[in-house]
VOMIKE-822849 format. One line per field, with one value per residue (C-alpha): residue number from 0; residue in one letter; z, y, x. Coordinates in Angstrom, 2 decimals, padded with zeros to 5 digits. Each point is the difference from the previous one (the first is absolute). Layout:
N
num: c(NUM:...)
residu: c(A:...)
c3: c(Z:...)
c2: c(Y:...)
c1: c(X:...)
end
This chain:
529
num: c(0:1:2:3:4:5:6:7:8:9:10:11:12:13:14:15:16:17:18:19:20:21:22:23:24:25:26:27:28:29:30:31:32:33:34:35:36:37:38:39:40:41:42:43:44:45:46:47:48:49:50:51:52:53:54:55:56:57:58:59:60:61:62:63:64:65:66:67:68:69:70:71:72:73:74:75:76:77:78:79:80:81:82:83:84:85:86:87:88:89:90:91:92:93:94:95:96:97:98:99:100:101:102:103:104:105:106:107:108:109:110:111:112:113:114:115:116:117:118:119:120:121:122:123:124:125:126:127:128:129:130:131:132:133:134:135:136:137:138:139:140:141:142:143:144:145:146:147:148:149:150:151:152:153:154:155:156:157:158:159:160:161:162:163:164:165:166:167:168:169:170:171:172:173:174:175:176:177:178:179:180:181:182:183:184:185:186:187:188:189:190:191:192:193:194:195:196:197:198:199:200:201:202:203:204:205:206:207:208:209:210:211:212:213:214:215:216:217:218:219:220:221:222:223:224:225:226:227:228:229:230:231:232:233:234:235:236:237:238:239:240:241:242:243:244:245:246:247:248:249:250:251:252:253:254:255:256:257:258:259:260:261:262:263:264:265:266:267:268:269:270:271:272:273:274:275:276:277:278:279:280:281:282:283:284:285:286:287:288:289:290:291:292:293:294:295:296:297:298:299:300:301:302:303:304:305:306:307:308:309:310:311:312:313:314:315:316:317:318:319:320:321:322:323:324:325:326:327:328:329:330:331:332:333:334:335:336:337:338:339:340:341:342:343:344:345:346:347:348:349:350:351:352:353:354:355:356:357:358:359:360:361:362:363:364:365:366:367:368:369:370:371:372:373:374:375:376:377:378:379:380:381:382:383:384:385:386:387:388:389:390:391:392:393:394:395:396:397:398:399:400:401:402:403:404:405:406:407:408:409:410:411:412:413:414:415:416:417:418:419:420:421:422:423:424:425:426:427:428:429:430:431:432:433:434:435:436:437:438:439:440:441:442:443:444:445:446:447:448:449:450:451:452:453:454:455:456:457:458:459:460:461:462:463:464:465:466:467:468:469:470:471:472:473:474:475:476:477:478:479:480:481:482:483:484:485:486:487:488:489:490:491:492:493:494:495:496:497:498:499:500:501:502:503:504:505:506:507:508:509:510:511:512:513:514:515:516:517:518:519:520:521:522:523:524:525:526:527:528)
residu: c(M:A:Q:P:K:I:L:L:V:V:G:G:G:I:A:A:Y:K:A:C:E:L:V:R:L:I:R:K:G:G:G:D:V:T:C:V:L:T:V:G:G:S:K:F:I:T:A:M:T:L:A:A:L:S:E:N:P:V:H:T:T:L:W:D:L:T:N:E:V:E:M:G:H:I:Q:L:S:R:S:A:D:L:V:V:V:C:P:A:T:A:D:L:L:A:K:M:T:H:G:I:A:D:D:M:A:T:T:L:L:L:A:T:D:K:P:V:M:V:V:P:A:M:N:V:R:M:W:E:H:A:A:T:Q:A:N:V:A:A:L:A:E:R:G:V:H:V:M:M:P:D:E:G:P:M:A:C:G:E:F:G:P:G:R:L:P:E:P:V:A:V:Y:N:A:I:C:E:L:L:G:H:E:P:M:L:L:P:A:P:D:L:V:P:M:L:D:L:G:W:D:G:G:E:E:E:S:D:D:T:G:L:G:G:L:S:A:G:L:I:Q:R:A:A:K:G:E:P:I:V:F:E:D:E:P:I:E:G:E:F:A:E:V:A:E:A:P:P:V:E:V:D:L:S:A:P:I:L:S:K:K:G:K:A:K:A:A:P:P:T:D:P:E:A:I:N:H:L:V:S:R:H:D:S:L:P:E:P:F:D:E:G:A:L:A:A:D:P:L:T:G:Q:P:D:F:A:P:D:E:G:L:I:D:P:E:G:P:L:K:G:R:H:V:L:V:T:A:G:P:T:H:E:P:I:D:P:V:R:Y:I:A:N:R:S:S:G:K:Q:G:Y:A:I:A:A:A:A:A:R:L:G:A:R:V:T:L:V:S:G:P:V:T:L:P:N:P:P:G:V:D:R:V:N:V:Q:T:A:R:D:M:A:E:A:V:K:Q:S:L:P:A:D:V:A:V:M:V:A:A:V:A:D:W:R:T:M:D:F:A:P:E:K:I:K:K:R:G:A:A:P:P:S:L:R:L:T:E:N:P:D:I:L:A:T:V:A:V:S:D:K:R:P:K:L:V:I:G:F:A:A:E:T:E:K:V:V:E:H:A:K:E:K:R:K:R:K:G:A:D:W:I:V:A:N:D:V:S:G:S:V:M:G:G:D:S:N:L:V:H:I:V:T:A:K:G:V:E:D:L:P:E:M:A:K:G:D:V:A:M:A:I:V:E:R:I:A:D:A:L:A:A:A:K)
c3: c(-007.37:-000.79:001.86:003.72:002.33:001.88:002.99:000.10:003.13:-000.72:003.33:000.61:-001.38:-002.83:-001.53:-000.34:-003.57:-001.05:000.74:-003.17:-002.10:001.86:-000.59:-003.86:-000.06:001.57:-002.18:-003.11:000.93:000.08:004.00:001.69:002.47:002.79:001.98:003.59:000.62:003.69:001.29:-000.15:-003.62:-001.14:000.98:-002.83:-002.88:-000.35:-000.08:-003.34:-001.43:001.22:-001.22:-003.20:-000.32:001.67:-001.64:003.50:002.79:002.80:003.56:002.51:003.06:002.09:000.65:-003.48:000.37:-003.54:000.28:003.75:000.05:-001.16:001.81:-002.93:001.75:000.64:-003.47:-001.29:002.28:-001.25:-003.74:-000.87:-000.92:001.53:002.30:-000.91:002.33:-001.96:001.02:003.77:002.30:003.56:001.37:-002.03:001.13:003.33:000.06:-001.96:002.43:002.93:-001.37:-000.04:-002.40:000.06:-003.73:-003.00:-000.95:003.49:000.43:-003.18:000.64:003.38:-001.55:-003.16:-000.27:-003.26:-000.54:000.91:-001.53:001.46:-001.77:002.69:-000.96:002.67:001.23:000.27:003.92:000.37:-001.87:002.02:003.45:002.12:000.11:-003.62:-000.53:002.99:-001.80:-003.22:001.44:001.80:-003.03:-002.21:002.86:-000.41:-003.77:-001.34:-003.05:000.37:-002.88:001.36:-000.94:-002.46:001.10:-001.55:000.30:001.50:-000.37:003.68:-001.36:001.85:-001.34:000.81:000.10:-000.08:-003.54:-001.42:-002.77:-003.64:-000.94:-002.41:002.71:002.13:-002.92:-000.54:003.77:-000.38:-003.02:001.70:003.17:-002.17:-002.06:-003.05:-002.74:000.42:-002.84:-000.20:-001.78:-001.54:001.30:000.00:003.44:001.94:000.98:-000.26:001.37:-002.47:-003.54:-002.64:-003.10:-000.15:-002.56:002.40:003.08:008.81:000.70:001.49:003.18:002.63:001.60:-001.56:000.97:-000.92:-002.51:001.67:002.82:003.33:000.08:003.70:-000.59:-002.42:000.91:-001.68:-000.98:000.76:-002.66:-002.90:001.76:-002.63:000.36:000.05:000.16:000.40:-001.38:003.23:000.15:001.98:002.65:001.72:-000.81:-003.19:-001.53:-002.68:-001.74:-002.58:-003.35:-001.23:-002.90:-003.46:-001.55:-003.63:-000.81:-003.55:-000.87:-003.41:000.81:-000.87:002.84:-001.56:-002.25:-003.18:-000.04:001.99:002.10:002.65:003.14:003.24:-000.38:003.09:000.95:-002.41:002.29:002.04:002.64:000.50:000.94:002.92:001.52:003.66:001.89:002.46:000.59:002.73:-002.53:-002.86:-003.32:-002.30:-001.81:-003.82:-001.42:-002.57:-003.18:-001.41:002.51:-001.56:-003.01:-003.29:-000.30:003.08:-000.66:-000.09:002.46:000.38:-000.56:-003.32:000.64:-003.56:000.33:-000.01:-002.18:001.23:003.25:-001.43:-000.73:-002.82:000.30:003.92:002.01:-000.21:-003.92:-001.29:003.36:000.90:003.59:001.37:002.83:002.21:001.85:002.02:002.05:-001.12:000.82:000.73:-000.26:002.95:-001.67:-002.71:002.37:002.38:-000.37:001.79:-000.81:001.42:000.56:-003.02:-002.26:-002.46:000.01:000.62:-002.69:-002.66:000.97:-000.48:-003.44:-001.00:001.08:-001.98:-003.09:000.47:-000.09:-003.29:001.05:-001.61:002.87:001.04:002.81:001.28:002.19:002.44:000.46:000.38:-001.03:-001.29:-003.39:-002.26:000.10:-003.51:-001.96:002.09:-001.20:002.49:000.77:002.30:002.47:002.93:001.90:000.97:-002.48:-002.66:000.78:000.08:-003.28:-001.40:001.31:-001.48:-003.37:000.37:000.33:-000.92:001.45:001.14:003.31:001.94:002.60:002.15:001.86:-000.04:003.28:-000.95:002.40:001.83:-000.11:-001.84:000.70:-001.02:-000.69:-001.79:000.69:-003.23:001.97:002.56:003.54:002.02:003.79:001.84:003.63:002.17:-001.33:-002.79:-003.07:000.13:-002.91:-001.05:-001.08:-002.26:-000.74:-003.12:-002.26:001.22:-003.29:001.38:000.95:-003.26:-002.11:002.05:-001.08:-003.56:-002.90:-001.43:003.27:-000.74:000.81:002.96:002.21:002.39:002.46:002.69:003.51:001.82:003.53:003.32:002.54:-000.55:-003.51:-001.15:001.80:-001.50:-003.34:000.08:000.91:-002.78:-002.60:000.90:000.09:-003.22:-001.98:-000.81:-000.81:001.68:002.53:000.31:003.51:001.56:003.20:-000.88:003.59:-000.78:-002.95:-002.79:-001.56:-002.14:000.81:-002.27:002.01:000.84:002.13:-001.33:000.65:-002.95:001.42:-002.15:000.24:000.77:002.82:000.56:-001.45:001.73:-001.96:001.47:000.16:-003.76:-002.17:-001.56:-003.28:001.20:001.73:-003.33:-001.84:002.69:-000.56:-003.65:-000.12:002.24:-002.24:-003.14:001.73:001.12:-003.51:-001.37:002.69:-001.13:-003.73)
c2: c(033.70:000.51:003.20:-000.81:003.00:000.07:002.30:000.51:001.18:001.38:-000.11:002.22:-001.60:000.07:-002.92:002.19:000.95:-003.46:000.76:002.24:-002.88:-002.33:002.69:000.00:-003.82:-000.04:002.54:-001.56:-003.29:001.72:000.59:003.01:001.33:002.64:001.08:000.91:001.69:-000.05:003.04:-002.09:-001.24:003.75:000.36:-002.16:000.34:002.67:-000.11:001.44:-002.81:-002.66:001.88:000.39:-003.81:-001.22:002.70:000.17:002.71:-000.91:000.01:001.23:001.17:-000.62:003.91:000.26:002.18:-000.85:-003.74:-000.67:001.58:-003.28:-002.09:-000.31:-002.62:-002.22:000.01:-000.36:-003.05:-001.59:000.60:-001.81:-003.53:-000.37:002.19:-000.22:001.66:000.27:000.72:-001.10:001.58:-001.29:003.03:-000.94:-003.72:001.05:002.19:-002.60:-002.63:002.25:001.73:003.46:002.36:003.38:000.95:-000.67:-003.07:-001.77:000.97:-001.25:-003.38:-000.32:000.72:-002.02:-003.39:-000.96:-002.09:001.49:-000.63:001.24:000.03:000.70:001.79:001.29:-000.52:-003.57:000.64:001.50:-002.90:-002.58:001.50:-001.80:002.68:000.12:-003.82:-000.10:002.68:-001.61:-003.31:001.59:001.74:-003.35:-001.61:002.35:-000.55:002.72:-001.20:000.66:000.02:-000.87:002.35:-000.90:-000.29:001.98:003.23:003.04:003.61:000.28:-002.03:-003.43:-003.23:-002.30:-000.56:003.40:001.03:000.76:-002.45:001.17:001.69:-002.70:-002.61:002.14:000.32:-003.54:-000.61:002.46:-001.80:-003.46:001.35:001.40:-003.25:001.74:-001.39:002.18:002.13:-000.04:003.47:000.44:003.00:000.82:001.69:-003.00:-001.36:003.07:-001.57:-003.11:002.14:-002.73:001.97:-001.75:001.51:-000.47:000.19:-013.44:-005.89:003.33:000.11:002.42:-001.53:001.13:-001.12:001.14:-002.49:-000.65:002.73:-000.12:002.62:000.36:001.27:002.62:003.59:002.71:003.06:003.48:001.53:001.23:-001.62:-001.66:-003.39:000.43:-003.05:000.68:-002.01:-000.87:-002.61:-003.14:-000.70:-003.48:-003.62:000.20:003.10:-002.19:-002.99:-001.75:000.09:-003.31:-001.57:000.86:-002.83:000.20:-001.33:-001.36:002.08:-001.36:-002.41:001.09:001.76:-000.16:-002.57:000.88:002.30:-001.33:-002.54:002.44:-001.90:001.10:000.40:-000.88:002.25:-000.35:001.80:-002.82:002.35:001.35:-003.60:-000.19:003.14:-000.74:001.11:002.67:002.08:-002.73:-002.80:-000.84:001.38:-001.86:-003.09:000.14:-002.76:-002.29:001.57:-003.55:-001.14:002.38:-001.04:001.52:001.20:001.87:-000.88:-003.70:-001.74:002.93:-000.40:000.92:002.71:000.22:000.55:-002.87:000.49:-002.89:001.63:002.93:-000.08:002.64:-000.34:000.21:002.46:002.77:-000.15:003.47:001.67:001.76:-000.71:002.11:-001.58:001.56:-002.48:-000.21:002.71:003.09:001.21:003.51:000.55:001.45:-000.42:-002.27:-002.86:000.46:000.73:000.17:-002.71:-002.30:-003.76:-001.16:-002.91:000.96:-003.63:000.93:002.76:-002.26:-002.69:002.26:001.32:-003.68:-000.93:003.27:-001.28:-003.56:001.23:001.62:003.71:002.28:000.63:002.34:-000.60:002.95:-001.70:001.33:-001.88:-003.80:-003.26:-001.55:-001.39:001.99:-001.41:-001.81:002.59:003.02:003.27:001.01:003.26:000.28:002.99:000.89:002.81:001.19:002.75:-002.34:-002.00:002.86:000.98:-003.59:-000.31:003.50:-001.27:-003.53:001.57:-000.01:-003.56:-001.71:-001.24:001.47:-002.32:001.83:-002.85:001.64:000.95:003.41:001.69:002.99:002.09:000.83:001.97:003.50:-000.05:-003.00:-000.49:-000.49:-001.84:-002.99:001.67:-001.08:-000.70:002.84:-000.61:-000.82:002.55:-001.36:002.35:002.23:-000.72:002.39:-001.93:001.07:-001.71:-001.86:000.08:-001.67:-002.23:-001.73:003.33:001.73:-002.61:000.14:003.52:-000.23:001.09:-003.41:-001.85:-003.82:-001.01:-002.03:001.20:-002.53:000.71:-002.09:000.52:-001.69:000.33:-001.16:000.65:000.97:-001.32:000.28:003.28:001.64:-001.39:001.59:003.31:-000.27:-000.81:003.20:002.32:-001.28:-000.07:-003.57:-002.45:-003.15:-000.32:-003.46:-000.15:-002.51:-000.23:000.01:-000.45:-003.42:-001.86:001.31:002.35:-002.38:-002.95:-002.13:000.26:002.97:000.64:003.03:001.84:001.84:003.39:001.69:002.40:-002.92:-001.50:-002.30:-003.51:-002.15:-002.56:-002.97:-000.51:-001.25:-000.12:003.46:-001.41:-001.13:003.50:001.63:-002.15:000.69:003.71:-000.10:-002.03:002.76:002.68:-001.77:-000.30:003.60:001.22:-002.44:001.44:003.52:-000.39)
c1: c(-000.35:-003.76:-000.49:000.60:000.51:003.34:000.66:003.82:001.49:003.50:002.16:003.22:003.08:002.47:-002.03:-003.00:001.41:-001.06:-003.65:000.01:000.84:-002.69:-002.75:001.16:-000.24:-003.41:-001.44:001.44:-001.53:-003.40:-000.42:-000.85:002.23:-000.41:003.00:000.47:003.22:001.37:002.23:003.10:-000.89:-000.29:003.66:000.97:-002.74:-002.69:-003.81:-000.06:002.21:-002.35:-003.16:001.36:000.83:-003.29:-002.33:-001.65:000.36:002.65:-001.12:002.49:-001.79:-002.84:-000.64:-001.53:-003.12:-001.16:000.24:-000.32:-003.53:-001.20:002.61:002.31:002.20:-002.72:-001.24:003.68:000.14:-003.19:000.06:003.11:000.20:003.42:002.10:003.76:002.71:003.32:002.39:-001.08:002.35:000.82:-001.97:-002.99:000.13:000.21:-002.96:-002.08:001.01:-001.22:-002.95:001.63:-001.91:001.74:-000.29:-001.86:001.83:-000.19:-003.48:-001.42:002.17:-001.93:-003.23:-000.05:-001.94:001.72:003.00:003.49:003.59:003.03:003.43:002.51:003.27:002.47:003.76:000.94:000.65:-003.50:-001.61:001.86:-000.85:-002.32:-002.48:-000.24:-000.47:-002.48:-002.24:000.29:-001.04:-002.96:-001.19:000.35:-002.04:-002.81:-000.27:002.46:001.66:003.58:002.37:003.50:002.82:002.83:003.60:002.82:001.81:-001.53:000.14:001.45:002.97:-001.06:-000.93:-002.69:-003.78:-002.14:000.20:-003.46:-000.91:000.10:-003.35:-000.80:000.34:-002.44:-002.54:-000.02:-000.44:-002.97:-001.55:000.37:-001.89:-002.81:-000.28:001.25:002.53:003.29:000.67:003.69:000.98:003.34:001.85:003.72:-000.04:-001.63:003.20:002.43:002.99:-000.37:000.37:000.58:-001.13:-003.39:-002.36:-002.75:001.40:008.64:-002.51:000.35:001.49:000.02:003.33:003.04:003.41:003.38:002.00:003.58:-000.58:-001.72:-002.88:000.48:003.50:-000.94:-000.54:-001.72:002.05:-001.43:-001.78:002.22:002.98:002.18:001.43:003.88:002.36:003.74:002.62:002.24:002.51:-001.11:002.24:000.50:001.02:-002.16:001.37:001.96:-001.80:001.83:-001.84:-001.48:001.94:-001.39:-002.36:-000.69:-003.26:-001.08:-003.21:-000.07:-002.75:-003.55:-001.82:-003.65:-001.30:-002.06:-002.90:-002.97:001.85:001.53:001.42:001.13:003.91:002.23:003.12:002.83:002.44:001.64:001.18:-003.50:-001.21:002.19:-000.74:-001.10:003.32:000.69:003.13:000.84:000.24:002.51:-000.79:-002.44:001.70:-000.30:-002.22:001.49:-001.23:-000.04:-002.62:-002.62:-002.04:000.86:-003.57:-001.30:-003.44:000.61:-002.53:-002.37:-003.55:-001.63:-002.84:-001.53:-003.68:-001.99:-002.97:-001.97:-000.45:-001.95:-003.60:-000.59:-003.70:000.06:-002.20:002.71:-000.11:000.35:001.06:003.15:001.33:002.77:001.99:002.89:002.18:003.16:001.85:001.57:003.53:000.77:003.67:001.91:003.44:001.14:000.10:-002.88:-003.77:-003.40:-002.39:-002.75:000.41:-002.11:000.90:-002.70:-001.44:-003.69:000.08:001.42:-002.37:-003.00:001.42:000.51:-003.66:-001.32:001.77:-001.19:-003.90:000.70:000.89:002.70:002.33:002.61:002.27:001.84:002.56:002.77:003.21:-000.69:001.66:-003.25:-000.48:-002.40:-003.67:-001.16:-001.94:000.93:001.54:002.34:001.54:003.09:000.36:002.38:-001.56:-003.39:000.19:000.78:-002.87:-002.56:001.10:-000.13:-003.35:-001.24:001.50:-002.08:-003.30:-002.78:-000.91:-003.01:001.50:003.02:001.20:002.51:001.86:003.64:001.52:001.09:002.43:-001.85:003.29:003.11:003.08:000.14:003.90:001.16:003.74:001.88:002.68:-000.43:-000.38:002.87:-000.22:001.88:000.14:-002.90:-002.50:-002.21:-000.91:-002.98:-002.66:-002.70:-002.94:-002.87:-003.41:-000.41:-003.05:-003.20:-000.50:-003.35:-001.71:001.24:-001.41:-003.50:-000.37:001.41:-002.14:001.28:-001.25:-000.72:-003.43:001.41:002.89:001.39:002.79:001.84:000.49:003.03:-000.79:001.34:-002.91:-003.74:000.26:-003.72:-000.80:003.28:-001.00:-003.42:001.57:002.13:-002.29:-001.83:003.05:001.36:-003.21:000.37:-002.81:001.45:003.06:001.56:001.38:002.38:001.93:003.62:001.36:000.92:001.56:-002.20:002.61:002.07:-001.96:-002.28:-003.54:-002.27:-003.09:-001.83:-003.07:-001.68:-001.58:-002.77:-002.82:-002.29:002.07:002.88:000.55:002.59:002.02:001.70:003.63:001.02:003.01:000.39:-000.88:-003.43:-000.54:000.93:-002.63:-002.61:000.55:000.00:-003.21:-001.60:001.22:-001.49:-003.38:000.20:000.61:-002.74:-002.59:000.91:-000.94)
end
């Protein structure tokens, strides 16, 4: 950032503490920042803190005889290149909308002739209130740049939209408004909830489901309340169920073929194959062991790499491409888990396409049933934390394509034994947030030249993708509408969102979508030389 002047208005809310980190980022990026601290803001951080970080005086009142002799608030509002209100409280937004000027902050906001950017932060109910939404819409219509809040847990204990975006995301948005390249700085405290132990510091989907459980039936436990399951006898007609007769299975046949020729092995337990029964039906009938082939791999396809598909002199020769794919499984107990509905097909197709164009490809994969793409180094993981660690170990890379559908939450208390149904009341699950892998890679000191995220949306696809790109600090976001049959299907229709605009691709097979994306990656890297 080449010496732009930022006037930062700090509103009164718990998120005001993030303004300190924002000031540090602007200063480290080469910008000049002057702070205006509201009365409410001073209840959370001090003027001395902001003055020390900004190396400029902090303005707190209109009634300063020294500064106001020369109409200091007018000079402040005119000398800046950009006025940023962060955090912008519901009160500040309302006053800006209706032209109320009763303190230093609101007076200079009314007097400025420079671009204004607001970063709202408040309780979810306040944010969703019709009055706040009307105020935001009115400000946006007048040309005020509104950076939408994040969604997540809040200090008040509620969950939803209204969280202040991380300082690095706000900083990137400021750079974009001023036409400067973002200086993505590594800082361990940029994402305090997501400490992965990075030196410098989920197709990601925002829609997380419960594997095997209905999310609508799960209640949150009170804070600190343990989950207790009592072993009580089950009464009724199903209290006693006869055990299935034991079946001996010959496991002497090989499970895997020789090294380099790994294949997908079908189940070897005959009882497990015939498992779709209920307590109202008879027990599974044992299979005739003679009906099973001696080699359980008989008839399975050979997934050995076909070197003829790879062009070692392709446009990505010498490049390292890191791809994440598939879902993550966050265990609730040994049987159930939280997951996203991702097949991994699009991520695997991108890894295969990058390898075909000559790249060295590392594929960090959640649990899927897909064969390994030819010429790709694959790392298998289960949970979001496993994936975050594998991604960290796979850096540095020239490109990171974060396609995996990472579960946003995991349980705080893993039950070592299967949770039993006891009566009508469902169990209570306490959830905690998983690492934000895309955002963490974007601020790593090993940040790839090109960071690409995916956005699986069900409405306002492009609009949400634009917001996500700024919020996560990514270079591109590839967005698609998953309200239909995309997940698990063989075709996809995507929109590539970059700082330059949006490119809409037609609906194609996922392999063709992958090649289109990878070809654009190769072009972008070549242009950056």
